[in-house]
Each structure stands twice: as structure tokens, then as C-alpha cells.
One Martini backbone bead per residue (centre of mass of N, CA, C, O) as a GRO file, in nm:
protein
  168
    1MET     BB    1   0.057   0.063  -0.017
    2GLU     BB    2   0.296   0.261  -0.023
    3LYS     BB    3   0.324   0.270  -0.331
    4LEU     BB    4   0.054   0.392  -0.388
    5LYS     BB    5   0.083   0.654  -0.229
    6LYS     BB    6   0.324   0.758  -0.383
    7PHE     BB    7   0.200   0.758  -0.662
    8LEU     BB    8  -0.034   0.956  -0.606
    9ILE     BB    9   0.141   1.196  -0.513
   10GLU     BB   10   0.329   1.215  -0.769
   11ASN     BB   11   0.040   1.210  -0.973
   12ILE     BB   12  -0.164   1.454  -0.905
   13TYR     BB   13  -0.143   1.605  -1.209
   14SER     BB   14  -0.221   1.325  -1.401
   15ILE     BB   15  -0.446   1.243  -1.189
   16ASN     BB   16  -0.811   1.193  -1.049
   17ARG     BB   17  -0.825   0.864  -1.018
   18CYS     BB   18  -0.918   0.585  -0.797
   19LYS     BB   19  -0.958   0.228  -0.823
   20ILE     BB   20  -1.084  -0.031  -0.603
   21HIS     BB   21  -1.114  -0.366  -0.662
   22ILE     BB   22  -1.311  -0.637  -0.556
   23GLY     BB   23  -1.184  -0.985  -0.565
   24LYS     BB   24  -1.030  -1.206  -0.816
   25TYR     BB   25  -0.793  -1.413  -0.944
   26LEU     BB   26  -0.758  -1.562  -1.264
   27VAL     BB   27  -0.671  -1.867  -1.445
   28ASN     BB   28  -0.597  -1.936  -1.760
   29ASP     BB   29  -0.427  -2.054  -2.026
   30LYS     BB   30  -0.282  -1.739  -2.060
   31ASP     BB   31  -0.417  -1.564  -1.831
   32LEU     BB   32  -0.462  -1.298  -1.602
   33ILE     BB   33  -0.765  -1.248  -1.426
   34PHE     BB   34  -1.000  -1.007  -1.307
   35ASP     BB   35  -1.264  -1.064  -1.082
   36LYS     BB   36  -1.533  -0.847  -0.977
   37LYS     BB   37  -1.698  -1.057  -0.867
   38ILE     BB   38  -1.930  -1.116  -0.610
   39SER     BB   39  -2.106  -1.222  -0.374
   40ARG     BB   40  -2.402  -1.167  -0.221
   41GLU     BB   41  -2.298  -1.196   0.068
   42ARG     BB   42  -2.058  -0.999   0.049
   43PHE     BB   43  -2.217  -0.758  -0.041
   44ASP     BB   44  -2.408  -0.746   0.208
   45SER     BB   45  -2.187  -0.722   0.418
   46LEU     BB   46  -2.055  -0.461   0.324
   47LEU     BB   47  -2.312  -0.283   0.314
   48SER     BB   48  -2.382  -0.313   0.627
   49LYS     BB   49  -2.127  -0.151   0.730
   50PHE     BB   50  -2.228   0.140   0.557
   51VAL     BB   51  -2.544   0.219   0.564
   52CYS     BB   52  -2.518   0.475   0.777
   53SER     BB   53  -2.426   0.635   0.564
   54LYS     BB   54  -2.407   0.833   0.304
   55TYR     BB   55  -2.660   0.760   0.048
   56SER     BB   56  -2.726   0.626  -0.290
   57VAL     BB   57  -2.980   0.528  -0.528
   58LYS     BB   58  -2.927   0.427  -0.876
   59LYS     BB   59  -2.976   0.440  -1.206
   60GLU     BB   60  -2.766   0.326  -1.476
   61LYS     BB   61  -2.661   0.462  -1.807
   62ILE     BB   62  -2.384   0.363  -2.010
   63TYR     BB   63  -2.198   0.480  -2.277
   64ASN     BB   64  -1.942   0.322  -2.491
   65TYR     BB   65  -1.656   0.477  -2.678
   66LYS     BB   66  -1.384   0.378  -2.609
   67ASN     BB   67  -1.290   0.660  -2.395
   68TYR     BB   68  -1.596   0.716  -2.403
   69PHE     BB   69  -1.869   0.866  -2.200
   70TYR     BB   70  -2.238   0.824  -2.134
   71ASN     BB   71  -2.473   0.956  -1.906
   72ILE     BB   72  -2.812   0.953  -1.946
   73ASN     BB   73  -2.927   1.042  -1.658
   74ASN     BB   74  -2.713   1.319  -1.634
   75ASN     BB   75  -2.577   1.426  -1.894
   76GLU     BB   76  -2.276   1.282  -1.896
   77ALA     BB   77  -1.958   1.355  -2.028
   78TYR     BB   78  -1.658   1.152  -2.083
   79ARG     BB   79  -1.301   1.090  -2.040
   80ILE     BB   80  -1.037   0.850  -2.050
   81THR     BB   81  -0.706   0.884  -1.916
   82ASN     BB   82  -0.421   0.765  -1.802
   83ASN     BB   83  -0.428   0.458  -1.787
   84TYR     BB   84  -0.352   0.260  -1.481
   85VAL     BB   85  -0.210  -0.031  -1.354
   86PHE     BB   86  -0.179  -0.128  -1.016
   87ASP     BB   87   0.048  -0.320  -0.827
   88ILE     BB   88  -0.016  -0.459  -0.483
   89LYS     BB   89   0.007  -0.765  -0.413
   90ASP     BB   90  -0.316  -0.845  -0.427
   91ASN     BB   91  -0.561  -1.094  -0.483
   92SER     BB   92  -0.829  -0.890  -0.397
   93MET     BB   93  -0.697  -0.650  -0.576
   94PHE     BB   94  -0.776  -0.378  -0.812
   95VAL     BB   95  -0.578  -0.110  -0.957
   96GLU     BB   96  -0.688   0.212  -1.091
   97THR     BB   97  -0.574   0.481  -1.292
   98TYR     BB   98  -0.702   0.818  -1.382
   99THR     BB   99  -0.848   1.049  -1.614
  100LYS     BB  100  -1.129   1.261  -1.568
  101GLU     BB  101  -1.293   1.422  -1.848
  102ASP     BB  102  -1.492   1.660  -1.925
  103ILE     BB  103  -1.755   1.678  -2.171
  104ASN     BB  104  -1.942   1.748  -2.420
  105TYR     BB  105  -2.214   1.568  -2.516
  106THR     BB  106  -2.183   1.641  -2.830
  107LYS     BB  107  -1.900   1.468  -2.848
  108PHE     BB  108  -2.060   1.225  -2.847
  109SER     BB  109  -2.118   0.948  -2.996
  110CYS     BB  110  -2.404   0.835  -3.218
  111LYS     BB  111  -2.346   0.553  -3.245
  112LYS     BB  112  -2.468   0.215  -3.257
  113ASP     BB  113  -2.157   0.086  -3.201
  114TYR     BB  114  -2.093   0.020  -2.915
  115ASP     BB  115  -1.888  -0.129  -2.692
  116ASN     BB  116  -2.082  -0.038  -2.442
  117ILE     BB  117  -2.364  -0.111  -2.217
  118TYR     BB  118  -2.449   0.017  -1.904
  119ASP     BB  119  -2.683  -0.152  -1.675
  120TYR     BB  120  -2.743  -0.025  -1.340
  121GLU     BB  121  -2.719  -0.050  -0.987
  122LEU     BB  122  -2.631   0.222  -0.757
  123THR     BB  123  -2.459   0.218  -0.451
  124GLN     BB  124  -2.359   0.520  -0.289
  125ILE     BB  125  -2.099   0.586  -0.059
  126SER     BB  126  -2.016   0.862   0.146
  127LEU     BB  127  -1.729   0.933   0.345
  128ALA     BB  128  -1.628   1.159   0.150
  129PRO     BB  129  -1.583   1.375  -0.103
  130GLU     BB  130  -1.319   1.169  -0.199
  131LEU     BB  131  -1.499   0.903  -0.081
  132GLN     BB  132  -1.623   0.605  -0.236
  133LEU     BB  133  -1.877   0.361  -0.249
  134ASN     BB  134  -1.938   0.093  -0.484
  135PHE     BB  135  -2.252  -0.068  -0.544
  136VAL     BB  136  -2.310  -0.324  -0.788
  137CYS     BB  137  -2.601  -0.419  -0.990
  138GLU     BB  138  -2.570  -0.658  -1.275
  139LYS     BB  139  -2.740  -0.902  -1.378
  140GLY     BB  140  -2.664  -1.065  -1.088
  141PHE     BB  141  -2.415  -0.893  -1.042
  142TYR     BB  142  -2.146  -0.822  -0.803
  143THR     BB  143  -1.987  -0.507  -0.695
  144PHE     BB  144  -1.681  -0.354  -0.546
  145THR     BB  145  -1.585  -0.004  -0.503
  146ILE     BB  146  -1.318   0.218  -0.460
  147GLU     BB  147  -1.330   0.577  -0.468
  148ILE     BB  148  -1.084   0.825  -0.562
  149ASN     BB  149  -1.027   1.166  -0.539
  150ILE     BB  150  -0.777   1.340  -0.672
  151ASP     BB  151  -0.620   1.579  -0.452
  152SER     BB  152  -0.507   1.801  -0.208
  153ASN     BB  153  -0.640   1.567  -0.001
  154ILE     BB  154  -0.472   1.292  -0.015
  155ASP     BB  155  -0.369   1.236   0.272
  156ASN     BB  156  -0.649   1.204   0.403
  157SER     BB  157  -0.754   0.982   0.210
  158LEU     BB  158  -0.538   0.767   0.282
  159LYS     BB  159  -0.617   0.736   0.577
  160LYS     BB  160  -0.908   0.642   0.518
  161LEU     BB  161  -0.832   0.396   0.341
  162GLU     BB  162  -0.688   0.234   0.556
  163SER     BB  163  -0.924   0.202   0.743
  164LEU     BB  164  -1.114   0.070   0.542
  165LEU     BB  165  -0.931  -0.192   0.475
  166THR     BB  166  -0.974  -0.314   0.761
  167LEU     BB  167  -1.292  -0.373   0.718
  168ILE     BB  168  -1.247  -0.568   0.455
   0.00000   0.00000   0.00000
């Protein structure tokens, strides 16, 4: 975790998001793959630990074309750049960092052949303005992600993250 902290502090001006996905690594014939799906029991157990915090539940529908995304529910368009996968040597976590840049929704492609269309229910728990827990239910699959907004308050965010990881 120390390497991740150092990386986030050193790259504060080139990235603005960090996501820590909880799951497990799987090995197939050729590749090592991270499976973000968790069991319903684990999902419910994690959610029950934080349900007393400030939270919201909403349906999301996001269209994806290359590195551009459009959230149809709140008319938000953005692109993701500087995507980097950070290895923290933990078999139950997958860490990615990136820059999320808002764009005008009119710049989002209106092509019919999107790479992905994500349609899911999101329960988002806000532990601090810069730290959210994302509980996603999509077509019977459950995922849990810790999302950190990288800003000038990164030292405080990392302290909260360490405390949070002890609970998980």
C-alpha cells in the first residue's frame, strides 16, 4: 500500500481518480484475469457495514465508445485518459488510476455500435467528499469498488483509505 500512496502523491497532477476493485484473480490457459464479481453474501455483508453512512441508490445507463462515456441519466459525458493499472501484490484487489475529463455531451459519438452499454443499479456511499464506495448490481452480478478523487486533500484521503481497508 505504501507504493500506491507514493504513486498517487507523485502523480497528483496527471491523474484525478483511483479505483480499487474487490474480487479475485483467475488464471485461464494464457492470461491472469481479475474477476470483479463477488458473491451476493459478500456484497450484502460489505453493504451492511456502511449502510448508516450517507448514501444514494440510482439506476445508471452508460454508453461507452473507445475511451468516451456518456451517462444518459444525468447527461454527463466524459473521457478517460492516462489509464494505468497499479500492482499492489494483493490477490483480492485490482487498482486502476486514470484521469476523468468532462466533455460536452455533444462531442459523444451517436454511433449505434457502442463498445459497451452498462445498465446497472448503483448504491454509492460517500465516506468523504473525495472517497466513495460503489456497490453495483448488474444483471445478477455484484461488484464493490472504492473510488478516490485525487486532489490536494490526498494525504487525508489515504489515511481514510487505510482505515477503510482494515474493515474490508
